[in-house]
N, C-alpha and C positions, 0 to 999 in steps of 0.2 A: 033542650036540656038546661037544667038549672045549673048557673055556675057555683062553683064550691069556693069555699075560704081556701087561702094559699099563705102559710105562715111564714113569718121571717123571724128567726130565733137571736136573741140576744147572747152575748159570746159566753155568758155564764149559765146557759140553761143545758143540763147534763146530756150526752150523747145518748144515753138511754131512752130519753124522752123523744128525741128526733127518730131514734130507731123504730119506736113504739109507733110513733105517728105513721111514718113510712110504712111499716108492716100494715097499718089499717088503710092503706091507699092514699094517704094526705100528701100534698105538695107541700115541703118544707124546704127552706135555704137557710142556711146558718150564717152567720157574721162572717164565718173562716172560709166558707165556700164562695161567699160574694167579694172576698179580697177588702173585706171591711173593717178587719181587726184594728184598733186603736182610732176608729173615724168617731167623731163628737156623735154626742145623741141626736141630734139635728140632722146630721149626715143620715144616719141609720133611719129616721122617719122619711127623709126625702126619700131614700133609697126603697124602702118598702111601699111608700106610694106612687113612686114611678113603675113599680113592678105590681100594682094592686095587692100588694101582700098585708096581712095584718101583722102586726108587731106583737110578739110574746117575749114579757120580761118580767123579771123579780125584782128590778131595780126602779125605786117609786121616782127618780128623777123623770121619767116620762109622764106620770101623772101631773108633775109640774109643767112641763112642755105643753101639755094639754090644755091645763088650765091658763097658760099664758096665750091660748090661742092658735098653737102651731097647727097648720092642717096635717091629717094623715089618714091612713086607710082603714086604721082602725089600732087599737091597743088593746092585748089581753094581760093583765095583770095580776099575779099571784105571790103572796108575800113569801119568802126566801123560808127553807127548813120543810116546805111541804114534799111529801113523798113522789117518787116518780109515778107512781100509779094515780094518785091524785091528780097531778099535772095532766097527764095524758087523758084521762077520764073528762076533766074539765074542758081541756082544749077540744077532744071529739064531742063533748057536748053541743058547744058553739059550732063547732064544723057541721053537725047534723041539723040544727034549728035556725041558724042565720045566715044570711048570704052575704058576700062582699058589700052590696050596697047597704044593708042593714047596718054594717060595721064603719063604714064612712064616718070619720070624727067622732067615732064614739070608743067608750071604755067599756070593757066586760071585767067585772073582779071575779075571781076565782077564790 
């Protein structure tokens, strides 16, 4: 069986995005569920990496962390203001075509 991507979502990601992904069978963990509210960006990447989760954010600070050489299980970045439908479609496309291994230390821009 092929391993599928699991997501870890930033605190500002709409609950409707998380619900939409879960309805489609995607394993999603939120910052709140992980008891990581208020943690640093670096701590979020470590949490995601330790659980082999791809981090989804609309905060470009994570792009800087990647550029600075921080190791991670993958980052998906989408600009703020995107519709819920666009976010879900983009995340589902990544889920359907990429593996967790493909995402290691990689960024996908939606």
